[in-house]
N, C-alpha and C positions, 0 to 999 in steps of 0.2 A: 784214174783207176785203170788197171791193166785189162787188156782183152784176154779172154779165156781162149786158148788155142789148143789144137790137137797135140802140138809139140809139148806144151806145158803138161798136159795130161799124161803123155807117154813118159816124160822125164820124171814126174812126181810119183807116178803109180808103179813104175817098173813094168808096165804092161808092154806087150809086143803087138805090132800091127800085122795082121795076117792077110788082110785084103783091103782094097779101097784106097782112096787118096791119102797121101802121107802128110799133107798140110792143109789146114782149114781153120778158120775162125769158128768158134762155137758160141751159140747164144747163151748156153748155160748147161747145167747138168740136172737131169731128172731121174728119179727112181720110181716114178709113178706115171703110167701111160696116160692117166687122166689129166696130168698137168703139163704134158709135153708141148713145147712151142717149136715152130719151124727153126731148124738149125741147132737144136739141142743134142747133147750126147745122152743116150739112155744107158744108165748103169744098172745092170740086172742084179739086184740083191736076192738072197734066199733067206726065208724065215721059217718058223715052225710050221706054218700052214700055207705057204706060197713059195713060188720060185719065179723070179722075174724073168728068167731065161725063157719061160713059156710065153712071154708077151713081147718078144723082140719084134716079130713081124708087125704086131699091132702098133708098137712104138714107132717103127719106120713109117707105117701108113699115116701116123699122126704128125709126122714131120721130122723125126729124128734123123740127123745126118751122120751120126756115128753111134756105135754101141760098144759097151765094155762088158765082156762076158767072162764067166768062170772057166778056168782051165778044166778040160775034161768033159764039159757039157756039150750038148749038140749045138752046132752052128747052123742055123737055118739058111736057106737060099735067100739072098738079099740083092737088091740092085747094086751094080758095080759102083755107083756113086756114093754108097754108104761105106764108111770106114769101120772095120771090125777089129776090135782090140781084145786081147785075151790076157788075163792075169790070174794068179792063184787065189786071191781073196778080194773080190770087188768091194766089200764093206771097208776093209782096211785101205784100199786104194782111194775110196771116197775121202777118207780122213786126210790122206797124204796130199791129195789134190787140193783140198781146202786149205791145208797148211801152207802149201807152196803159193797159193793165191793170196793168202793173208800176208806173206812176206813182201808182196808187191803192192800192198795197200798202205796209203797214208791216212790212217783212221785211228782214233782213240778207242780201243776195245776195252769195255768195262764188263768184267765177269761177275756174276752173282751166284752165290751158293748159300746153303744153309738147310737145316732140317725142316723149317717152315718158312713160308712167306716169300720164297724166291719169285714166283710168278707175279704175285701181287706187287712186290717191290719193283719188279721190272716194269710192270704196266704203269704204276704211279710215276716212276722216273721218266718213262717214255712220254707220258701225258704232260709232265712238267716241262720237259725239254722241248716238246712240240710248240709250246707257247713262248719259247725263249729265242735268242738269236742263233742258237745252234740247230743243226739239222740232225736229228737222231734216227736210228733204225734199231730194231730189236728182234730177237728170236720170236717167230710166230708160235702161238699156242705154247706147248711145253717142249719145244725143240731143244732139249737139253742133254742129249747123249751123243755118242760118236757118229750118229747119222744126222741128227738135227743140227749140231754145231757146225759141221762142214757145210751143210746146206745153207745155213745162215751166212757164213763167211762168203760163200760163192754168190749169194744173191744180194750182197751189200751194194747199194746204189752208189754211183760215182760222187754224188754230192754229199754223202754222209760224213758228218763230223764225228759222231759218237755212235758206236755199235754196241748195243747192250746184249750180252750173251748170258742166258741162264745155263748153269752147269749143274747137272744132277749126277747121281751115282747110285748104283745098287751093290757095288763090290769094290774091293781094294784096288787102288791104282787108277780108277777111272777118271777122277778129277785131274790127277797129274797128267794123264794122257790128253785130256781136253785142253789143259793149259799148254801143253806142247804144241797142239794143233793151232790154238787161237792166239798164243802169245799175248795175253791180256796186258794192258797198260795199267789198269786200276781194278779195284775189286770191292765188292760188298759181301760180308759174311753175316747173314741175318741172325743166326743162332745155331746152337748145337743141342739136339735132343734125341730121344729114343726113336730113331727112324732107320729103316733099312738094316735092322740088326741082323737079319738073316745072312747078309753078306759082309757086315762090318763088326759083328760080334757084340759090341757094347758101346756105350756113349763115348768112351775114350777112343775106340776105333773110329767112330763117326767123326770125332774132332780131328784125329790124325788124317783121315781122308779129306775133310774139308780144308785143312790147313795147307794143302798143296797149292791152293789158289793164292793166298797171301805170300807164300814162300816163293812163288814164281815171279813176283813183281820186281821190276827194277826201281831205281831211286827216283825216276822222273814221274812216277805215278802216285796214287794215294790208295789207302786201304781203309774202308769204313767197317768198323767193328761194333758189335753190341756190347756196351759197357756193363750191362746187367747179366750177361751170360759168362760165367767164369771161364768156361772152356774156349769161348770165342775171344774174350778179352786177352787171354794169354797168347793168342796168335800174334800180338804186336811184337813179340820177341823174334818172330820168324821172318818178318818182312823187312825189306830195305825201303819200302815206300813210306810216304808220309801217312801217319795214322790219324784218322778222325773217328771219334766215338759218339754214340747216341744212347739215350736211355730215358726212362720215365723217372720223374722225381729230381734227384740232384746228381745222378751219375752220368757223365758224358760231356763231350764238347758241345753237343746240341741236345737240349732236353725239353721234355714236355711236362709242365706242372699244372696242377689244379684241373685235372681232366674230368669232364662231365659229359654225359650223353644227353642230347636234347634234340627232339624232332628229327630223329634219324641221322643225326650228325654227332661227331666227336668235337668237343670244344675244349681248348686248352691254351695255356700260355707257353709260347715258344721262347726259349731263353738259352743262354750258354755262351761260351767264349767265342764261338764262330760268328756270332751276330752282334751288332753294336748295341742293341737294346731289346728288351723283351717285347714280344708281339702277341696279340690275341689272335688265335687262329681257329677257323671253323672248317672242318673237313666232312664231306658227305659220305663218310664211312663210319661204321660202328666197331668199337672194340679196342682194348689196349694193344692187341697185336697189330691191328691196322694202323694205329698211331705210331707204333714202332716202325712199321713199313714206311710210313710217310717220313719219319725222322731219318731213316736210312737213305731214302731218295733225296731228301733235302741236303743231307751231308754230301752226297755224291754231286749234286748240282753245284754246291759251294766249292767242292774240290775241283770241279771243272772250270772254276773261275767266274761263275755267274753270281750276280748280286741277289740277295734274298728277295727283294721286291720283284725281280724278274721271274723268279721261281714261283712266288706266291700267286702270280697272275693265273697260272694253270691249276691251282689247287681246288677252286670251286667245281671244276669239271671232272675231277678224278672219280672213277667209278670202280666198283668191285668187279673182278674178273668172273666169268661164268663159273658157277660151282664153288665160288670162294667168298661167300658172304653176301651174295645178291639177295635183296629183300623183295618179296612179291606179295601182293594182296590177291588172295584167291578165296572166293566164296565166303567173304567176311573174316577170313583168317589171315594172319601175317606169317608167311613162310620165310625162313632164312635158309637159303640153299648153300650148304657147305659140303656138297656131295663129291667134289673132285678128288679129295684125298683126306687122309686122317692118320694121326699118330697120337700118342698120349698127350704130348705138349699142345698140339693144335686143338685137340678136343677140349682140353681144359681152358684154352684161350677162348674158344667158341662158347663154352659154358659161361664164362665171365660176361660175354656179350648178352647172352640170354638172361642172366641174372640182373644185368644192369638196364634192361629195357624199361622204359617209362610205363606208368599205368599199372593197373592190377590184373592184366590179362593172364589167364591160365598159361603156364609155361610147360611146353611139351617137348621132349627130346625123342627123335627117331634116330636111333644109332645103329650103324652097321659095323661089320668087322673092321678091325685095324690090321692090315696085312704087313708082311715083311718084317715082323718083329722077332723072328728066330725063336730060339729056345726060351726067351723071356716072354713070349706071347701070352701064355696063360696067366702068368703072374701079373703082367701089365693090364690085361683085360679085367682081372679080378680087382686089382687096386683101384681102377677107375670106377668099378661098381661101388666100392666103398665111398668114393667121393660123391657119386651120384646120389647116394642115400642122404647126403647132407646138402644137396644142391637146391632144395626148395622147389622141386618139380611137382607139377600136378599130375603128370603122366609120364611114364618111361616106356618106350616101345623099342624093343631090341630085335634086330633082324640079322640072322646068320648063324653059322655054327660056332664061331669063335666068341661071340658075345654071350654064349651060354655061361661062360665064366664071369662075365660082367653081371649077368642075372644073379648068379650065385653070390657074388661079392656084395651086390646091393642088398639082397635079402638078409645075408649074414650080418650086415651093418645096420639092420633095423628098418629098411625101407618097407613101407606098407605093401604087401603082395597085391592088394586090390588095385593099386595104381600102376602095376608093372605088367606088361604083356611081352611074351617072348614068342617069336616066330622063327622056326628053323631055316626057312628059305624065303625068297622074295615072293613067290607065288602065294604062299600063305598070307604074307603081309598085305599083298595086293587085295586079297579078298576081304580082309578084316579091317584094314586101315580106315576106310571112310566112316565106319561106325565109331571109331576111336577119336576122331577129330571133329570139332564143333566151331561154328562161327564165334569169333572173339578170341580164339586160341592164338598164341604165338608159338610157332612150331619150328624147331631147329632140326634140319636133316643133316646128318654128318656121318661119313664112313669112308673107307678107302674106295678108290675107283672101282675095284673089283666087287664091291658090295652092291653096285648098281642102284643105289638109292635115288639117283637122278630119274630113274624110271617111275618111282613113286611120285616124285614131284610132277613129272609129265602127266601121269594119270590124273592128278588133281587138276592140272590145267585143262585136260580134255573134259573132265567131268564138269568143270565150271563153264566151259564153252557150250556143252550140251544143255546145261541149265539155262544159260542165257538165250540160246536158240529157242528153247521150249517156252520161255517167258515172252519172247518176242512174238 
């Protein structure tokens, strides 16, 4: 693995050195003074509510040996030992530095994109590979944009065999740019659905954007595609890589049959042309969508040359990512935390989980707004309301301005008004929610990140803790 040097930074970014040493080895690149290590370069980004240039002195005090600043900004007084670089666009420079560093790496880069399931598939694959003969690394959290992907490339450890990169998008051309930076060897496309429509217009626009990943691959890699998603399946025509497909039922090179949910697990028969014989598999995750994520990860592991038995070793330990299907027992209730994000496809997938839960517990949905749906937002929210009217819920609790359309759609489709509660904002819901939930309920919380339903889950945690203290 190459060293990161000041010379590489200057060449890749087009920045100019205005003072300080011309040559030095760098420990890494940081855009956050809280994570700086001695010898790092501090790259001062500017966002809607912050300007990294205001923290340059703090970065140097924390150990930064070089700083990269924006042209035209104020350059503070710094020790002569600190190299000061200037460029027009530090954010773009970060990407170019990551791209240059990637070209010096001997690592299999596997990109993952899709409307739903990117992070879960990434985490499942990481957990499977950690139990294998390969040494994997992956994007932390949701480092999936033009800041997170370069950071992940630059932090790749020397011993890494496989680097798993999540690739997200809010607008046209973003996936293509991430592929230019990361030069992926192989890819997974989980699915295409109505997500980020504000920047991508419609589902065909989403498919076109996502297709940049398989189109970027060379003939030495593989491309894992969802056989049950027509827009994803058609991407096989765009890639030079070997195509591996997955699905539920009979569609795909790797398939799951006879799926049932039992004791908090998904149990199914794993079959298909990629494995020598069918296997009974038990995964500690619930839902058809989670099984699809497992199938995608297994396809990738097989594409990397691992044997199925080696991959299955890690399967019992896979766990849902925070906010993506984690189940919690709180005050006699079972909470399903799906608060990280939401779109119509992922909402319907989560509802299938709720409907398939064992036992006769009352099923409650706490739903927040689905964001970034563009001009189709009202129609998509209303359509979902019609589905909810037929979902067999005992209570429906809606929180936010956009789900007012869901409320109207549910009532228009015949849902009993007595079991529907609508709150215009989070604070109203916070006050009223405890009285709406009861021991024995199974409660699904799902909304876009901006809906902040995770705060309602945290409130229930805190209330349970207080009750336990009082009882003690």
